C-alpha positions as CSV (number, residue, x, y, z in Angstrom):
1,M,92.5,85.6,90.0
2,K,94.9,88.1,88.5
3,L,98.1,88.6,90.5
4,N,101.0,91.0,89.9
5,L,103.2,89.8,92.9
6,S,105.0,92.5,94.9
7,Q,106.4,93.4,98.4
8,S,103.3,95.6,98.9
9,R,101.1,92.5,98.4
10,L,102.9,90.6,100.9
11,N,102.8,93.4,103.5
12,A,99.0,93.9,103.0
13,F,98.3,90.1,103.4
14,E,100.4,89.9,106.5
15,K,98.7,93.0,108.1
16,C,95.2,91.8,107.5
17,P,93.9,89.2,104.8
18,R,90.5,91.0,104.9
19,Q,92.1,94.4,104.2
20,Y,94.0,92.7,101.4
21,Y,90.8,91.1,99.9
22,Y,89.0,94.5,99.7
23,Y,92.1,96.3,98.3
24,Y,93.5,93.9,95.8
25,I,90.6,91.5,94.9
26,L,87.6,93.9,94.9
27,K,89.9,96.9,94.2
28,F,87.9,99.0,96.6
29,Y,90.4,101.8,97.4
30,G,88.4,103.3,100.3
31,E,89.1,106.8,101.5
32,Q,92.5,107.9,100.6
33,T,94.9,109.4,103.2
34,S,97.5,112.1,102.7
35,S,100.1,111.2,100.0
36,T,102.6,113.7,101.4
37,P,105.1,111.2,102.8
38,L,104.8,109.3,99.7
39,E,105.3,112.2,97.4
40,F,108.4,113.3,99.4
41,G,110.0,109.9,99.3
42,I,109.5,109.5,95.5
43,L,111.0,113.1,95.2
44,V,114.1,112.2,97.2
45,H,114.7,109.0,95.2
46,N,114.3,110.8,92.0
47,L,116.9,113.5,93.0
48,L,119.4,110.8,94.0
49,E,118.8,109.0,90.8
50,Q,119.3,112.1,88.7
51,A,122.5,112.9,90.5
52,F,124.0,109.3,90.2
53,N,123.1,109.3,86.4
54,Y,124.8,112.7,86.0
55,E,127.7,111.9,83.8
56,E,130.0,114.9,84.6
57,K,132.4,114.8,87.5
58,D,130.9,117.1,90.1
59,R,127.7,115.1,91.0
60,K,127.3,116.8,94.3
61,E,127.2,120.3,92.8
62,Y,124.6,119.0,90.3
63,L,122.6,117.5,93.3
64,R,122.7,120.7,95.2
65,N,121.5,122.6,92.1
66,I,118.5,120.5,91.2
67,T,117.6,120.2,95.0
68,L,117.6,123.9,95.5
69,N,115.5,124.3,92.3
70,K,113.0,121.8,93.7
71,V,112.9,123.6,96.9
72,A,112.0,126.9,95.2
73,E,109.4,125.2,93.1
74,I,107.8,123.6,96.3
75,E,107.8,126.8,98.2
76,D,105.5,128.4,95.4
77,D,103.0,125.5,95.6
78,P,100.6,125.8,98.5
79,S,99.7,122.2,98.3
80,K,103.3,121.0,99.5
81,D,104.6,121.7,102.7
82,Y,108.0,119.9,102.8
83,S,110.4,122.5,101.3
84,I,112.2,123.0,104.7
85,R,112.3,119.3,105.2
86,L,113.9,118.8,101.8
87,M,116.4,121.8,102.4
88,N,117.4,120.1,105.8
89,L,117.9,116.8,103.9
90,L,120.4,118.2,101.4
91,P,123.5,117.3,103.5
92,A,122.5,113.7,103.8
93,L,121.8,113.6,100.1
94,E,125.3,115.0,99.5
95,R,126.9,112.4,101.9
96,A,125.1,109.6,99.7
97,V,126.7,110.9,96.6
98,D,130.1,111.0,98.3
99,E,129.9,107.6,99.8
100,F,128.4,105.4,97.2
101,E,129.6,104.6,93.5
102,V,126.2,103.5,92.2
103,L,126.3,100.7,89.6
104,T,122.7,100.5,89.0
105,S,119.7,102.5,90.2
106,E,115.9,102.0,90.1
107,K,116.1,98.9,87.9
108,Y,113.3,96.5,87.8
109,A,114.1,93.4,89.7
110,Q,112.2,90.1,89.0
111,V,112.4,86.5,89.9
112,Q,110.3,83.4,89.2
113,M,108.6,82.4,92.5
114,F,106.9,79.2,91.6
115,T,105.3,77.2,88.8
116,E,102.3,75.3,90.2
117,K,99.6,77.4,88.5
118,D,97.7,77.7,85.2
119,F,97.6,81.2,83.8
120,T,94.6,83.4,82.8
121,L,95.1,85.3,79.6
122,D,95.3,88.6,81.7
123,E,98.1,87.2,83.7
124,I,100.1,86.1,80.6
125,F,99.6,89.5,79.0
126,T,100.8,91.3,82.4
127,I,103.9,89.2,82.6
128,T,105.0,89.1,79.0
129,N,104.5,92.8,78.7
130,R,106.7,93.4,81.8
131,L,109.4,91.2,80.3
132,E,109.3,92.8,76.9
133,K,109.8,96.3,78.6
134,Q,113.1,94.7,79.9
135,G,114.1,93.4,76.6
136,K,113.4,89.8,77.8
137,T,111.2,87.8,75.6
138,G,110.5,84.2,75.0
139,E,109.0,81.4,77.0
140,F,108.4,81.6,80.7
141,E,106.9,79.5,83.4
142,G,105.7,80.6,86.8
143,I,104.7,83.7,88.4
144,F,107.0,86.7,88.8
145,F,107.8,88.8,91.8
146,G,109.2,92.1,91.1
147,G,110.0,95.7,92.4
148,Y,112.3,98.5,92.2
149,L,115.9,98.6,93.7
150,D,117.2,101.9,95.0
151,A,120.6,101.2,94.1
152,H,123.3,98.5,93.6
153,A,126.4,100.3,94.7
154,I,129.9,100.0,95.9
155,Q,130.8,101.4,99.3
156,D,134.3,101.1,101.0
157,G,135.1,98.4,98.3
158,K,132.1,96.2,99.0
159,T,129.2,95.7,96.6
160,S,125.9,96.5,98.2
161,V,122.2,96.6,97.8
162,I,121.0,99.9,99.1
163,D,117.5,100.9,100.2
164,W,117.2,104.6,101.0
165,K,114.4,105.6,103.5
166,T,113.2,109.2,104.2
167,G,111.2,108.3,107.4
168,K,112.6,107.5,110.9
169,F,114.0,104.2,111.8
170,S,111.3,102.1,113.5
171,R,111.3,98.5,114.7
172,R,107.6,98.3,113.8
173,W,108.4,98.6,110.0
174,L,111.9,96.9,110.1
175,S,110.7,93.2,109.3
176,P,108.9,94.2,105.9
177,Y,111.8,96.5,105.0
178,E,114.3,93.7,105.5
179,R,112.3,91.3,103.7
180,Q,112.2,93.4,100.7
181,I,115.8,94.1,100.5
182,I,116.6,90.4,101.2
183,L,114.3,89.3,98.2
184,Y,116.0,91.9,95.9
185,T,119.5,90.7,97.0
186,H,118.4,87.1,96.2
187,I,117.0,88.1,93.0
188,M,120.2,89.8,92.0
189,R,122.4,86.8,93.0
190,L,120.1,84.7,90.8
191,N,120.9,87.0,88.0
192,E,124.6,86.5,88.8
193,F,125.3,89.7,90.6
194,E,127.9,89.7,93.2
195,I,126.5,91.2,96.4
196,D,128.4,91.6,99.7
197,Q,126.1,93.2,101.9
198,A,122.8,95.1,102.1
199,K,121.8,98.3,103.9
200,I,118.7,100.2,104.7
201,M,119.9,103.8,104.9
202,Y,117.7,106.3,107.0
203,L,118.9,109.5,105.4
204,E,117.4,111.9,107.8
205,Q,118.9,110.3,110.7
206,N,122.1,109.4,109.0
207,Y,121.7,106.0,110.3
208,E,122.4,102.8,108.3
209,H,120.9,99.4,109.2
210,V,122.8,96.4,107.9
211,V,120.6,93.4,106.9
212,D,121.6,89.7,107.0
213,V,121.9,88.7,103.5
214,S,123.7,85.4,104.0
215,V,122.9,82.8,101.4
216,K,121.0,80.9,104.0
217,N,119.0,83.7,105.3
218,C,118.0,84.9,101.7
219,R,116.9,81.3,100.8
220,E,114.7,81.0,104.0
221,V,113.1,84.5,103.4
222,Y,112.5,83.5,99.7
223,E,110.8,80.2,100.6
224,K,108.6,81.9,103.4
225,S,107.6,84.5,100.8
226,K,106.8,81.9,98.1
227,N,104.7,80.0,100.6
228,M,102.7,83.2,101.4
229,F,102.0,83.9,97.9
230,R,101.0,80.2,97.4
231,D,98.6,80.6,100.4
232,I,97.0,83.7,98.7
233,I,96.4,81.9,95.5
234,E,94.9,78.8,97.2
235,R,92.3,81.0,99.0
236,Q,90.9,81.8,95.5
237,D,88.7,85.2,95.7
238,S,86.1,84.3,98.2
239,I,85.7,86.8,101.1
240,E,85.2,83.9,103.6
241,N,88.8,82.7,102.9
242,F,90.2,86.0,103.9
243,E,89.9,86.4,107.8
244,M,89.9,89.7,109.5
245,K,92.5,90.4,112.0
246,K,90.9,92.1,115.0
247,E,93.3,94.7,116.4
248,E,91.4,97.5,117.9
249,S,94.4,100.1,117.4
250,K,94.6,99.2,113.8
251,C,90.9,98.4,112.9
252,N,89.7,101.9,114.1
253,Y,91.8,103.6,111.5
254,C,91.1,101.1,108.7
255,A,89.2,102.4,105.6
256,Y,87.1,99.2,105.6
257,N,86.0,98.9,109.2
258,I,82.5,99.9,108.3
259,F,82.2,96.6,106.4
260,C,83.8,94.5,109.2
261,Y,81.7,95.8,112.0
262,K,78.4,96.6,110.3
């Protein structure tokens, strides 16, 4: 079974193993829902990345210009309805530029999760191709977990891992968000980065959630995630091994419920 390990896979498996099976193993993507929230999130992250990569002094002025240009572009596109939302978000984006000195942004983070597995040729190709893109070649063992950091930054003299969110703070989604930033922090420390703190920044609410990234907690989350991936692998690719979580409030809106309840 081919695996490209990621936070998204962990979330999907935790939510419902049967849904994971349909999506990641059968690659049956079902009926697609609106991508507007995802598009908006990607747009905001891209604007911040451009501003932090701007080499001149006045990053905030540059951010304002590219944001206003994007607002005008969106207003002329009838398929997009978030121009006002982006305009209202501009002060929060400017605060981010004022408050953070970004050291690295949108860089691929990867870590070896475990080694107890024989690789297929497809898996070897996937992993080596990924490492070559990072300029890392040579021998390897194990399966790699990876994802993109929003920013590795300095705020108030402390080195932080930052995850910017465009949605509203919700306890429902906090656990997977925390796991994501904890794993990235653990990854960076393994790569000899000094990390003092980690924060999830909810831009539209001007709210920051500080995550426990103590060495002890990072190690515990890493081990739990590793065991979850091992569990996925050991189930092989048989549908009988991926049970369905019956929760009416969620199942009613699942793209695959026609198969589960036929």
